[in-house]
C-alpha positions in Angstrom: 1.7 -83.4 -32.8 5.2 -82.0 -34.0 7.8 -81.5 -31.3 7.1 -78.8 -28.6 9.2 -77.5 -25.9 6.9 -78.9 -23.0 7.0 -82.2 -24.9 10.7 -82.4 -25.7 11.2 -81.7 -22.2 9.2 -84.3 -20.7 10.9 -87.1 -23.2 14.3 -85.8 -22.3 13.6 -86.6 -18.6 11.9 -89.8 -19.4 14.7 -91.0 -21.3 12.9 -91.5 -24.3 15.4 -89.3 -26.5 18.7 -87.3 -25.6 19.7 -83.8 -25.9 22.4 -84.6 -28.6 19.6 -86.8 -30.5 17.2 -84.1 -30.4 19.8 -81.5 -31.7 21.0 -83.8 -34.3 17.4 -84.1 -35.6 17.3 -80.4 -35.6 20.6 -80.3 -37.5 19.4 -82.8 -40.0 16.1 -80.9 -40.6 18.2 -77.9 -41.4 20.3 -79.6 -43.9 17.0 -80.5 -45.7 14.8 -77.6 -45.3 17.0 -74.3 -44.7 17.9 -74.0 -48.6 14.2 -74.0 -49.5 13.0 -71.9 -46.3 15.8 -69.3 -45.9 15.7 -69.8 -42.2 19.5 -69.1 -41.1 21.9 -66.7 -41.8 24.7 -68.6 -39.9 24.5 -72.0 -38.3 26.3 -73.3 -35.2 26.0 -77.0 -35.7 29.3 -78.0 -33.9 28.7 -75.8 -31.0 25.1 -77.0 -30.7 25.9 -80.5 -30.4 28.6 -79.6 -27.9 26.2 -77.9 -26.0 23.6 -80.8 -26.3 26.3 -83.2 -25.1 26.8 -81.2 -22.0 23.4 -80.9 -21.3 23.0 -84.7 -21.4 25.8 -85.1 -19.0 24.4 -82.6 -16.4 21.0 -84.4 -16.5 22.8 -87.8 -16.1 24.6 -86.3 -13.0 21.3 -85.2 -11.8 21.7 -81.5 -12.7 18.4 -80.2 -14.2 18.3 -76.7 -15.3 14.5 -76.6 -16.1 12.2 -76.9 -19.0 14.9 -75.2 -21.5 17.6 -77.9 -20.5 18.9 -79.1 -23.9 16.1 -77.3 -25.9 17.3 -76.1 -29.6 16.5 -72.5 -30.1 17.2 -70.1 -33.1 18.3 -66.5 -32.3 17.3 -63.6 -34.8 20.4 -62.1 -36.2 20.1 -58.8 -34.7 20.9 -60.2 -31.2 24.3 -60.8 -30.5 25.7 -64.4 -29.5 29.0 -65.3 -28.4 29.4 -67.6 -31.5 28.8 -64.6 -33.9 28.4 -62.9 -36.1 25.5 -60.4 -35.9 24.9 -58.9 -39.3 21.2 -57.5 -39.0 20.9 -59.1 -42.6 22.9 -56.0 -43.9 25.8 -55.2 -45.7 26.0 -52.0 -43.8 26.4 -53.4 -40.0 30.2 -53.4 -38.8 31.4 -56.9 -38.0 33.0 -55.8 -35.0 29.6 -54.9 -33.3 28.9 -58.7 -32.9 32.2 -59.0 -31.0 30.3 -58.2 -27.8 29.0 -61.6 -27.4 26.3 -62.7 -25.3 24.0 -59.9 -23.5 22.1 -60.6 -20.3 19.3 -62.3 -22.2 21.4 -64.7 -23.9 23.2 -65.4 -20.6 20.1 -66.4 -19.0 18.9 -68.5 -21.7 22.5 -70.5 -21.7 22.2 -70.6 -18.0 19.0 -72.4 -18.5 20.7 -75.0 -20.6 19.3 -73.8 -24.0 21.0 -75.0 -26.9 21.7 -72.3 -29.5 21.3 -73.5 -33.1 22.1 -70.4 -35.1 21.3 -66.9 -36.2 17.8 -66.5 -38.2 16.9 -64.3 -41.1 15.3 -61.2 -40.5 14.4 -58.0 -42.8 17.3 -55.7 -42.9 17.9 -53.9 -39.5 14.4 -55.6 -38.6 12.3 -53.0 -40.7 10.9 -53.2 -44.5 10.2 -56.0 -46.8 12.1 -59.0 -48.2 14.9 -57.7 -50.7 15.7 -60.1 -53.7 18.4 -57.7 -54.7 20.8 -58.4 -51.9 22.9 -61.7 -51.0 20.9 -62.8 -48.3 18.4 -65.8 -48.1 14.8 -64.9 -48.6 12.6 -66.3 -45.8 9.6 -68.5 -47.1 6.6 -69.5 -45.6 6.5 -73.5 -44.9 2.8 -73.4 -45.5 3.3 -71.8 -48.9 6.8 -71.0 -50.1 5.5 -68.7 -52.4 4.0 -66.5 -49.3 6.1 -64.5 -47.1 6.8 -65.4 -43.6 5.7 -61.9 -42.2 8.6 -60.0 -40.6 11.0 -59.1 -39.0 11.4 -62.1 -37.1 11.1 -64.3 -40.1 13.5 -67.1 -39.8 12.6 -67.6 -36.2 8.9 -68.3 -37.2 9.6 -70.4 -40.2 12.2 -72.6 -38.3 9.8 -73.3 -35.5 6.9 -73.9 -38.0 9.0 -76.2 -40.0 10.6 -78.1 -37.2 14.3 -76.6 -37.6 14.3 -75.7 -33.6 11.6 -75.6 -31.1 11.8 -71.8 -29.8 13.6 -68.9 -30.5 13.7 -65.1 -29.9 12.2 -62.5 -32.1 12.0 -58.5 -31.6 9.1 -56.8 -31.9 8.8 -53.0 -32.6 5.4 -52.6 -34.5 4.4 -56.3 -34.4 7.7 -58.3 -35.4 6.9 -61.3 -33.3 3.4 -61.4 -33.7 3.0 -61.0 -37.5 5.4 -63.8 -38.4 3.8 -65.9 -35.7 0.5 -65.5 -37.3 1.6 -66.1 -41.0 3.7 -69.1 -39.8 1.0 -70.7 -37.4 2.9 -70.7 -34.3 2.7 -68.7 -30.9 4.8 -65.4 -30.3 4.7 -63.2 -27.2 5.5 -59.5 -26.8 6.3 -59.0 -23.3 5.4 -55.6 -21.4 7.9 -53.1 -22.2 10.7 -53.3 -19.6 10.1 -57.0 -18.8 13.1 -58.2 -20.6 16.5 -56.6 -21.2 17.3 -55.5 -24.8 21.2 -55.1 -24.2 23.0 -56.7 -27.1 20.2 -56.2 -29.4 20.7 -53.7 -32.5 17.7 -51.3 -31.8 15.1 -50.3 -34.4 13.0 -47.5 -32.2 14.4 -47.8 -28.8 11.4 -46.8 -27.0 9.0 -49.2 -29.0 11.6 -52.2 -29.1 10.7 -55.5 -27.4 12.3 -58.9 -27.3 10.0 -61.8 -27.2 9.7 -65.6 -27.1 8.1 -67.4 -30.2 7.5 -71.3 -29.9 4.7 -73.6 -31.1 2.6 -72.9 -28.0 1.6 -70.7 -25.4 3.1 -73.1 -22.7 6.6 -72.9 -24.5 6.5 -69.2 -24.6 5.8 -69.1 -20.8 8.7 -71.4 -20.1 10.9 -69.0 -22.3 9.6 -65.8 -20.6 10.0 -67.2 -17.1 13.9 -67.2 -18.0 13.9 -64.1 -20.1 12.3 -61.7 -17.6 14.0 -59.7 -15.1 15.5 -56.2 -14.9 19.4 -55.7 -15.7 21.4 -52.7 -15.2 22.6 -52.7 -18.6 19.4 -51.8 -19.9 17.8 -48.5 -18.4 14.3 -49.4 -19.7 14.0 -52.5 -17.7 11.8 -52.3 -14.5 12.6 -54.3 -11.3 9.6 -56.8 -10.6 9.5 -60.1 -8.5 10.3 -63.1 -10.6 7.2 -64.8 -11.8 7.1 -68.5 -13.0 4.8 -68.0 -16.0 4.3 -71.9 -16.4 2.8 -72.2 -12.8 0.4 -69.6 -13.8 -1.0 -71.6 -16.8 -4.5 -73.5 -16.5 -6.7 -75.0 -19.2 -9.9 -73.1 -17.9 -11.3 -69.7 -19.2 -14.1 -69.9 -16.8 -14.8 -66.4 -15.2 -12.4 -64.7 -17.4 -14.0 -61.5 -19.2 -12.8 -61.0 -22.5 -12.9 -57.6 -24.5 -13.4 -58.5 -28.3 -12.2 -55.1 -30.2 -14.6 -53.9 -32.6 -13.1 -50.7 -33.9 -14.1 -50.0 -37.3 -10.4 -49.4 -38.5 -9.8 -53.2 -37.8 -12.8 -54.4 -39.3 -12.2 -52.4 -42.5 -8.6 -53.7 -42.8 -9.5 -57.3 -42.4 -10.8 -60.0 -45.1 -14.2 -61.5 -44.6 -12.4 -65.0 -44.4 -10.1 -63.8 -41.3 -13.3 -62.1 -39.6 -15.1 -65.4 -39.9 -12.1 -67.2 -38.5 -11.8 -64.6 -35.5 -15.5 -64.9 -34.6 -15.3 -68.6 -34.5 -12.3 -68.2 -32.1 -14.4 -65.8 -29.8 -17.0 -68.4 -29.9 -14.8 -71.0 -28.8 -13.6 -68.9 -26.0 -17.3 -68.4 -25.0 -17.9 -72.1 -24.9 -14.9 -72.5 -22.6 -16.6 -70.1 -20.1 -15.1 -66.9 -21.0 -17.4 -63.8 -20.5 -17.5 -61.9 -23.7 -17.7 -58.1 -24.1 -17.7 -55.8 -27.2 -14.9 -53.3 -26.8 -13.9 -50.1 -28.7 -10.1 -49.2 -28.2 -9.8 -45.6 -27.4 -7.2 -43.8 -29.8 -6.6 -46.9 -31.6 -5.5 -45.3 -34.9 -3.7 -42.6 -33.5 -1.4 -45.3 -31.5 -1.1 -47.2 -34.5 0.1 -44.4 -36.6 2.2 -42.7 -33.9 4.1 -46.0 -33.8 5.0 -46.1 -37.4 6.0 -42.5 -37.3 8.2 -42.8 -34.0 9.9 -45.7 -34.9 11.2 -44.4 -38.5 12.3 -41.4 -36.4 14.0 -43.5 -33.9 15.4 -45.6 -36.7 16.8 -42.5 -38.6 18.4 -41.2 -35.5 20.4 -44.6 -35.1 21.5 -44.8 -38.9 21.5 -41.2 -39.8 25.4 -41.1 -40.4 25.6 -44.3 -42.3 22.5 -43.4 -44.4 24.7 -40.8 -45.4 27.8 -42.5 -46.3 26.6 -46.0 -47.4 23.2 -45.3 -48.9 23.3 -47.7 -51.8 24.7 -50.9 -49.5 21.2 -50.6 -47.6 18.3 -52.6 -49.3 15.8 -50.1 -51.0 12.8 -51.1 -48.7 14.8 -50.5 -45.5 16.6 -47.1 -46.4 13.4 -45.7 -47.7 11.6 -46.8 -44.6 14.4 -45.3 -42.4 15.1 -42.1 -44.3 11.1 -41.3 -43.9 12.1 -40.6 -40.2 13.8 -37.5 -41.5 10.6 -36.0 -42.2 9.4 -36.3 -38.6 9.8 -33.0 -36.4 10.4 -32.9 -32.9 7.2 -31.4 -32.3 5.7 -34.5 -33.9 7.5 -36.8 -31.5 6.3 -34.8 -28.4 2.8 -34.9 -29.8 3.1 -38.9 -30.3 4.6 -39.2 -26.6 1.5 -37.4 -25.4 -0.9 -39.5 -27.4 1.0 -42.6 -25.9 0.5 -41.6 -22.4 -3.3 -40.4 -22.9 -3.9 -43.6 -24.5 -2.4 -45.7 -21.9 -4.8 -44.2 -19.2 -7.9 -44.4 -21.4 -7.5 -48.1 -22.5 -7.0 -49.2 -18.7 -9.9 -47.0 -17.9 -12.1 -48.7 -20.6 -10.8 -52.0 -19.5 -11.7 -51.3 -15.9 -15.0 -49.9 -16.9 -15.9 -53.0 -18.9 -14.5 -55.4 -16.6 -12.3 -57.1 -18.9 -8.9 -58.5 -18.3 -7.6 -59.0 -21.8 -8.7 -58.0 -25.3 -8.8 -60.1 -28.5 -8.4 -59.0 -32.3 -7.2 -60.7 -35.4 -3.3 -60.3 -35.4 -3.7 -59.5 -39.0 -6.2 -58.4 -41.4 -5.2 -61.2 -44.0 -3.0 -64.2 -43.7 0.2 -64.9 -45.3 0.7 -62.6 -48.3 2.5 -63.4 -51.7 5.7 -62.1 -52.5 4.1 -60.6 -55.6 0.7 -59.7 -57.0 -0.8 -59.3 -53.4 -4.1 -57.5 -52.6 -3.0 -54.1 -51.8 -5.2 -54.2 -48.7 -3.3 -57.0 -47.6 0.0 -55.4 -47.7 -1.2 -51.9 -46.3 0.1 -51.0 -42.7 -3.6 -50.8 -41.7 -4.0 -54.8 -42.2 -1.3 -55.3 -39.3 -3.4 -55.1 -36.3 -0.3 -55.2 -33.7 1.7 -51.7 -33.5 -0.9 -50.0 -31.2 0.2 -52.0 -28.4 3.9 -51.2 -29.0 2.7 -47.5 -28.4 1.2 -48.8 -25.1 4.0 -51.4 -24.0 1.2 -53.8 -22.9 2.0 -57.5 -23.3 0.3 -59.0 -26.3 0.6 -62.4 -28.1 -0.5 -64.1 -31.3 -1.6 -67.8 -31.3 -3.1 -69.9 -33.9 -6.8 -69.9 -34.7 -7.4 -71.4 -37.6 -7.0 -71.3 -41.5 -8.3 -68.9 -44.3 -9.9 -70.2 -47.5 -6.2 -70.6 -48.8 -5.4 -72.9 -46.2 -3.2 -70.4 -44.4 -2.9 -69.7 -40.6 -4.7 -67.3 -39.1 -3.5 -65.4 -35.9 -5.4 -64.4 -32.7 -4.1 -61.6 -30.6 -4.3 -61.3 -27.0 -3.6 -58.1 -25.2 -3.5 -57.6 -21.6 -2.5 -55.0 -18.9 0.9 -53.8 -18.1 2.9 -56.6 -16.6 0.0 -59.1 -16.7 1.8 -61.4 -19.0 0.9 -64.3 -16.9 -2.7 -63.3 -17.9 -2.1 -63.1 -21.5 -0.2 -66.4 -21.4 -2.9 -68.1 -19.4 -5.7 -67.0 -21.8 -3.4 -68.1 -24.6 -2.9 -71.5 -23.1 -6.3 -72.0 -22.0 -7.5 -71.4 -25.7 -4.9 -73.9 -26.8 -6.6 -76.6 -24.6 -9.9 -75.7 -26.2 -8.9 -76.0 -29.7 -5.8 -77.7 -31.7 -4.8 -74.9 -34.3 -1.3 -75.0 -32.7 -0.9 -78.7 -33.6 -0.9 -78.0 -37.4 2.0 -79.3 -39.3 3.0 -77.3 -42.2 3.4 -79.1 -45.8 7.3 -78.3 -45.5 8.0 -79.7 -42.0 11.2 -81.8 -40.7 
């Protein structure tokens, strides 16, 4: 099995490898793979090796900061770091914005001993599609470089899947952690809205944005979320909660867990037969593991999904309005056309979308209560990784992304690998929980990974 945060943390403490050796391996992997995969926008090799040596010195002196101590991470390049820069993969982004350095989330990761390897590729401003006309790397899928990684946390996903670092940060406004996690065969967790501070992150849709951990396994995501979670006064959307050790809540057991299997026709219509077969197999595995399976219909599912796309466009337009007017040609075409559509969404539309969000939250929770289920599951996407050209129109439609409804509610949701389609491309299982029940989502993801070995798959392009 390739490196995981859990395995590396164990080996570091057993003296089988040092933090510096581990980081040097990641630097070497990037030297070989980054040119082909388009993982990085900026690498911090020297700073990372220095941080690794400091991590080794601390461990040798008896100071152990926890599971992330000495662990190499990739950071999506819409999140500011002390090393800089923060480009949002755009010719528009002011260079001085990144001068603010670490926000509270990055400070927490460094306090936990994490080693920052560099800034990873994204879609421009975390929206749109790959743009071959701009002078930025195109993130490619390590399972097949002619396929997309999914977006917009693209480089973080392919860097983990190819072994260039062990975990990283993505952002998720409509699925941008879970979609690339599914396409690249890794795990990615969108926390409950308000659990993780977003200060120091360029916004896309402020009321839909989440920052989440991405790694090979649910255990690794739990270790990262334990460090990341917690309110901060710099982000008014964060909610004060008791601290949770998400790793301690993991178990390998699904006994007595009641799982609602989402059967909305809108999802079935936008999912390939191959993906649905893989999903049905995953549900069967969970049942074999002791889970109680219930069929579940998500109330207002289509309204939530459509509302997310509309509202994030409007919120993005509000952020970019002045620069769209003065720097229109400098934006990539997919980005500017997506954001500009926000100008056509009225205040009345937004008020109605907010009404739907509030009603839907209550109805979904009531339906879960009535069904007696603790989590819901669906395919993360209707199709596996799509080609850069010549894709099935159904596969690249918004309907084939089964993630945005859960940005509308703000509920926690994660994607874990659940198998492969007929083209031997990874498929993702989406697990959704109640607000602030992130521990339960991670527990179910981890338990599923104890029943299966899909998360152990090694991409053809791997260190």
